[in-house]
C-alpha positions as CSV (number, residue, x, y, z in Angstrom):
1,X,112.6,93.7,76.2
2,X,110.4,96.8,76.2
3,X,106.8,95.8,76.2
4,X,103.8,97.8,75.2
5,X,100.3,98.4,76.5
6,X,98.7,96.5,73.7
7,X,95.8,94.0,74.3
8,X,97.3,90.9,76.0
9,X,96.1,87.8,77.8
10,X,96.9,88.7,81.4
11,X,94.6,87.0,83.9
12,X,93.1,88.7,86.9
13,X,95.7,86.9,89.1
14,X,98.5,88.2,86.9
15,X,97.2,91.8,87.1
16,X,96.9,91.5,90.9
17,X,100.5,90.2,90.9
18,X,101.7,93.1,88.8
19,X,100.1,95.6,91.2
20,X,101.7,93.8,94.1
21,X,105.1,94.0,92.4
22,X,104.6,97.8,92.1
23,X,104.0,98.1,95.8
24,X,107.0,95.9,96.6
25,X,109.1,98.1,94.5
26,X,107.8,101.2,96.3
27,X,109.0,99.8,99.6
28,X,112.2,98.3,98.3
29,X,114.4,101.1,99.6
30,X,113.2,100.6,103.2
31,X,113.0,104.3,103.7
32,X,109.3,105.0,103.4
33,X,108.3,107.5,106.1
34,X,104.9,108.2,107.5
35,X,104.1,110.8,104.8
36,X,104.8,108.3,102.0
37,X,102.9,105.6,103.7
38,X,99.9,107.9,104.1
39,X,100.2,108.9,100.4
40,X,100.1,105.2,99.4
41,X,97.1,104.6,101.7
42,X,95.3,107.6,100.1
43,X,96.1,106.1,96.7
44,X,94.5,102.8,97.4
45,X,91.4,104.5,98.8
46,X,90.9,106.3,95.5
47,X,90.8,103.0,93.5
48,X,87.4,101.3,92.9
49,X,86.7,98.6,95.4
50,X,87.3,95.1,94.2
51,X,89.3,96.0,91.1
52,X,92.8,95.1,92.4
53,X,92.1,94.4,96.1
54,X,94.4,97.4,96.5
55,X,94.0,97.9,100.3
56,X,94.6,94.2,100.9
57,X,97.7,94.2,98.7
58,X,99.1,97.3,100.4
59,X,98.5,95.7,103.8
60,X,100.2,92.5,102.8
61,X,103.3,94.4,101.5
62,X,103.6,96.8,104.4
63,X,103.4,94.1,106.9
64,X,105.6,91.7,104.8
65,X,102.9,89.1,104.5
66,X,103.8,88.6,100.8
67,X,107.0,88.9,98.8
68,X,108.7,88.0,95.6
69,X,108.7,84.3,96.4
70,X,104.8,84.3,96.5
71,X,104.3,86.8,93.6
72,X,106.7,85.6,90.9
73,X,105.1,82.2,90.3
74,X,101.8,84.0,89.4
75,X,103.5,85.7,86.5
76,X,103.6,82.8,84.1
77,X,104.3,84.4,80.7
78,X,107.4,86.2,79.4
79,X,105.2,89.2,78.7
80,X,103.9,89.4,82.2
81,X,107.4,88.9,83.7
82,X,108.9,91.6,81.5
83,X,106.1,93.9,82.3
84,X,106.6,93.4,86.0
85,X,110.3,94.1,85.8
86,X,109.8,97.4,83.8
87,X,107.1,98.6,86.1
88,X,109.2,97.9,89.2
89,X,112.2,99.7,87.6
90,X,110.1,102.8,86.8
91,X,108.9,103.0,90.5
92,X,112.4,102.5,91.9
93,X,113.6,105.3,89.7
94,X,110.8,107.7,90.6
95,X,112.8,109.7,93.1
96,X,116.1,109.6,91.4
97,X,118.9,107.1,90.7
98,X,118.1,103.7,92.3
99,X,119.6,103.0,95.7
100,X,121.7,100.0,96.7
101,X,118.7,98.4,98.4
102,X,116.5,99.0,95.3
103,X,119.2,97.6,93.1
104,X,119.3,94.5,95.3
105,X,115.5,94.2,95.1
106,X,115.6,94.5,91.3
107,X,118.3,91.8,91.1
108,X,116.2,89.5,93.2
109,X,113.1,90.3,91.1
110,X,115.0,89.5,87.8
111,X,116.2,86.2,89.3
112,X,112.7,85.3,90.6
113,X,111.2,86.0,87.2
114,X,113.9,84.1,85.4
115,X,114.7,87.0,83.1
116,X,118.2,87.7,81.5
117,X,120.2,90.0,83.8
118,X,122.2,91.3,80.9
119,X,119.3,92.9,79.1
120,X,117.8,94.3,82.3
121,X,121.2,96.0,83.1
122,X,120.7,97.9,79.8
123,X,117.3,99.1,80.9
124,X,118.7,100.3,84.3
125,X,121.2,102.4,82.4
126,X,118.5,103.8,80.2
127,X,116.3,104.6,83.2
128,X,119.2,106.2,85.2
129,X,119.9,108.4,82.2
130,X,116.3,109.6,82.2
131,X,115.7,110.0,85.9
132,X,119.1,111.8,86.5
133,X,119.1,113.9,83.4
134,X,120.3,117.5,84.0
135,X,117.7,119.9,85.4
136,X,119.1,122.7,83.2
137,X,118.6,122.5,79.4
138,X,121.7,121.8,77.5
139,X,120.7,124.2,74.7
140,X,118.9,127.3,76.2
141,X,118.2,130.2,74.0
142,X,119.5,133.6,75.1
143,X,116.7,135.8,76.5
144,X,115.4,138.5,74.2
145,X,116.9,141.9,74.7
146,X,114.2,143.9,73.2
147,X,111.4,142.8,75.5
148,X,111.2,144.5,79.0
149,X,111.0,142.3,82.1
150,X,107.4,142.9,82.7
151,X,105.8,140.7,85.4
152,X,102.6,140.1,83.5
153,X,104.7,138.9,80.5
154,X,106.8,136.6,82.7
155,X,103.6,135.1,84.3
156,X,102.1,134.5,80.9
157,X,105.2,132.8,79.6
158,X,105.4,130.7,82.8
159,X,101.7,129.7,82.5
160,X,102.3,128.6,78.9
161,X,105.4,126.6,79.9
162,X,103.4,124.9,82.7
163,X,100.6,124.0,80.4
164,X,103.0,122.6,77.8
165,X,104.6,120.3,80.5
166,X,101.2,119.2,81.7
167,X,100.1,118.3,78.1
168,X,103.4,116.5,77.5
169,X,103.1,114.4,80.7
170,X,99.5,113.6,79.9
171,X,100.7,112.4,76.5
172,X,103.3,110.2,78.0
173,X,100.6,108.3,79.8
174,X,99.0,107.5,76.5
175,X,102.1,106.0,74.9
176,X,102.1,102.3,74.5
177,X,105.5,101.6,76.1
178,X,105.5,100.8,79.8
179,X,108.8,102.7,80.3
180,X,107.3,106.0,78.9
181,X,106.0,106.6,82.4
182,X,109.5,107.0,83.7
183,X,109.8,110.5,82.2
184,X,106.9,112.0,84.1
185,X,108.6,112.8,87.4
186,X,111.9,114.0,85.8
187,X,109.9,116.4,83.6
188,X,108.0,117.7,86.7
189,X,111.3,118.3,88.4
190,X,112.7,120.1,85.3
191,X,109.6,122.3,85.2
192,X,110.0,123.3,88.9
193,X,113.7,124.0,88.4
194,X,113.0,126.3,85.5
195,X,110.2,128.1,87.4
196,X,112.5,128.6,90.4
197,X,115.3,129.9,88.3
198,X,113.0,132.3,86.5
199,X,112.3,133.8,90.0
200,X,116.0,134.0,91.0
201,X,116.3,130.6,92.9
202,X,119.0,128.1,92.0
203,X,117.5,124.7,92.9
204,X,118.8,121.2,93.0
205,X,116.9,117.9,93.3
206,X,116.9,118.0,97.0
207,X,115.1,121.4,97.1
208,X,112.5,120.2,94.6
209,X,111.9,117.0,96.4
210,X,111.3,118.9,99.6
211,X,108.7,121.1,97.9
212,X,106.9,118.1,96.4
213,X,106.9,116.3,99.8
214,X,105.6,119.4,101.6
215,X,102.8,119.7,99.1
216,X,101.9,116.0,99.4
217,X,103.1,115.1,95.9
218,X,104.0,111.4,95.9
219,X,106.8,110.5,93.5
220,X,106.4,106.7,93.4
221,X,102.7,106.9,94.2
222,X,102.0,109.0,91.0
223,X,103.5,106.2,88.9
224,X,101.8,103.4,90.9
225,X,98.4,105.1,90.5
226,X,98.9,105.4,86.8
227,X,99.8,101.7,86.5
228,X,97.0,100.7,88.8
229,X,94.4,102.4,86.7
230,X,95.8,100.8,83.5
231,X,95.6,97.4,85.1
232,X,92.0,97.9,86.0
233,X,89.6,97.0,83.3
234,X,92.2,95.2,81.3
235,X,94.4,97.9,79.7
236,X,97.4,95.9,80.9
237,X,95.3,92.7,80.9
238,X,92.6,91.0,78.9
239,X,90.5,93.0,76.4
240,X,87.0,92.0,75.4
241,X,83.4,93.2,75.4
242,X,82.7,95.9,77.9
243,X,86.2,95.8,79.2
244,X,87.5,97.6,76.2
245,X,85.5,100.7,77.0
246,X,86.5,100.6,80.6
247,X,90.2,100.0,79.7
248,X,90.2,103.1,77.4
249,X,88.5,105.1,80.1
250,X,91.2,104.1,82.7
251,X,93.9,105.1,80.3
252,X,92.3,108.5,79.8
253,X,91.9,108.8,83.6
254,X,95.6,108.0,84.0
255,X,96.5,110.7,81.4
256,X,94.2,113.2,83.1
257,X,95.9,112.6,86.4
258,X,99.4,113.2,85.1
259,X,98.1,116.4,83.3
260,X,96.5,117.6,86.5
261,X,99.3,116.9,88.9
262,X,101.9,118.5,86.6
263,X,99.8,121.6,86.0
264,X,99.0,122.0,89.7
265,X,102.7,121.5,90.7
266,X,103.8,124.1,88.2
267,X,101.3,126.6,89.4
268,X,102.2,125.9,93.0
269,X,105.9,126.4,92.3
270,X,105.2,129.7,90.5
271,X,103.3,131.0,93.5
272,X,105.8,129.6,96.0
273,X,108.9,131.0,94.4
274,X,107.4,134.3,93.2
275,X,106.3,134.8,96.8
276,X,109.7,134.3,98.4
277,X,109.1,130.7,99.6
278,X,107.0,131.9,102.6
279,X,104.1,129.4,102.3
280,X,103.8,126.9,105.2
281,X,103.4,123.1,104.7
282,X,99.7,123.3,105.4
283,X,99.3,126.2,102.9
284,X,101.2,124.2,100.3
285,X,99.1,121.1,100.8
286,X,95.8,123.1,100.6
287,X,96.9,125.1,97.6
288,X,98.1,122.0,95.7
289,X,94.8,120.2,96.4
290,X,92.8,123.2,95.1
291,X,95.0,123.6,92.0
292,X,94.7,119.9,91.3
293,X,90.9,120.1,91.3
294,X,91.1,123.1,89.0
295,X,93.4,121.3,86.6
296,X,91.2,118.2,86.5
297,X,88.3,120.5,85.3
298,X,90.6,121.8,82.6
299,X,91.6,118.5,81.2
300,X,88.7,118.2,78.7
301,X,89.7,121.5,77.1
302,X,93.2,120.1,76.3
303,X,92.3,116.4,75.7
304,X,92.7,116.8,71.9
305,X,96.1,118.5,72.3
306,X,97.3,115.7,74.6
307,X,96.2,113.1,72.1
308,X,98.0,114.9,69.3
309,X,101.1,115.2,71.4
310,X,101.0,111.4,72.1
311,X,101.1,110.9,68.4
312,X,104.2,113.1,68.1
313,X,106.5,111.8,70.8
314,X,108.0,108.4,71.5
315,X,110.0,106.7,74.3
316,X,113.2,107.2,72.2
317,X,112.7,111.0,72.6
318,X,112.6,111.0,76.4
319,X,116.3,111.9,76.9
320,X,116.2,114.7,74.2
321,X,113.0,116.0,75.8
322,X,114.6,116.2,79.2
323,X,117.8,117.8,77.8
324,X,115.8,120.4,75.9
325,X,117.1,119.1,72.6
326,X,113.8,118.1,71.1
327,X,111.3,120.2,69.2
328,X,108.6,118.5,71.3
329,X,110.0,119.8,74.5
330,X,108.4,122.8,76.3
331,X,110.4,125.8,75.2
332,X,112.7,127.6,77.7
333,X,111.6,131.0,79.1
């Protein structure tokens, strides 16, 4: 059932419907607070006017002017319906194992799209395994005993690890499979866990989510923004003429965003945990914004490494990557 980002024949109305399904999935748990709503509103403001009518779609979803009953008939092909289900699943999984309300939404979606429930159940199990993978590596090498615990050395190793995670997440956005995106947030959480542990803090998912929320890092909005940019210009839709160039540009932009947000989050976590977790919410937001701008300017330097990494990893390696069992995973400190 897994579909890929190859040239297809999606129409403009289908791409609009796919984006609307993404937004419906984001609100499926019924627990969006003002921070999350503000993050989604910021997201639609960053998208080019007219591409997906993003602001209108968000307004329609937030105020329940549109639902699955209206959207499902617009997805007329098996490819479009499969793509919608996979994108919705990735978004529901963004902040961890799907809730009962999200599971109910996905069940209604599968029924509305007339897709086989049995095959989708397998995808949910696969997605759960990725999103809820252990934060700690299952195979962590013992720290070297001959190297003194010098702060500069620790900082250099942490910087290297952060960069490796940023490159890996940028590469995931270049993979052809829709479900590859599901690994981005779990990898970010794993990175933050390792940084915290390196500075003497034992973290769980709750602690990490609190840090991300305080810094204004949207979990589902990261994924939605990536999908939105791929939908624009036809990367998830029709290729042809000038649209091909624009589609490739949007894919690179999506990759650059994942690289930048991961790098900025890693650097933020390093400063936060090395400083004894004393930064205020306002300081975290300002620092994350500044670090993200810095990371965006760095992307060109590492674009070739991101492209090379995309050629080395596959969706089948997501679980080994998250468990620290793959040679492509960022090495433990």
